[in-house]
N, C-alpha and C positions, 0 to 999 in steps of 0.2 A: 908777387910776394905779398902784396896788400890783401889779396883775396883770402889767403890762408889765415892771416891775422884777423880779418873781419869775421871769418867763419868761427875761429876760436873765441872771439869776443861774443858772438851770438850764442855759442854753446855754453860759455861760462855764465852768461846772463840767464839762460834757460835753467841751468842747474841752480843758480841763485833763486830764480823765481819759484821753482819747485820746493825748495827749502822754505821760502817765505810762505808759500801757499799752505804747506803742511803745518807750520807753526801757528798761523793765524786762523786756520779752519781745522776742523776735526774730521774732514771728509776722507782723508787718506789714513785711516786708522791702522792699516796693515803696515805702514812705515813707522818704525819707532821714532820717537822724538829725538833721540841721539843722532840718528841718521839725518834727520831734517836739519839739525844744527850743523852737522858736518857739511851737508850740501850748501847751507847758507854761507858758512865761512869760506869753504873752498871756492864757491862760485864768486863771492865778493873779491877774493884775492885774484882769481882769474880775470874778472872784469877790469880791475884796476891795472893789473900787469899788461893785459892785452891792449887796453886803452892807451897806456903810456907807450907801448911798442908801436901801435898804429900812429899815434901822434908824432913820434920820432921819425917814422918812415915817411909821413906826409911832409914834414919840414925839410927833408933832404931831397 
């Protein structure tokens, strides 16, 4: 069960990283800025939620 949560955590972090990369650099000009902010927000929420879930699983 921990593997699924860890994979979800990594995936959420990658979505977050793509959003940050698009906002701080202008190299992905095909991606609208609105989509980059959506990636940033949803990735951050996913990282926090999966991190909490993984921490709770490790404690029990």
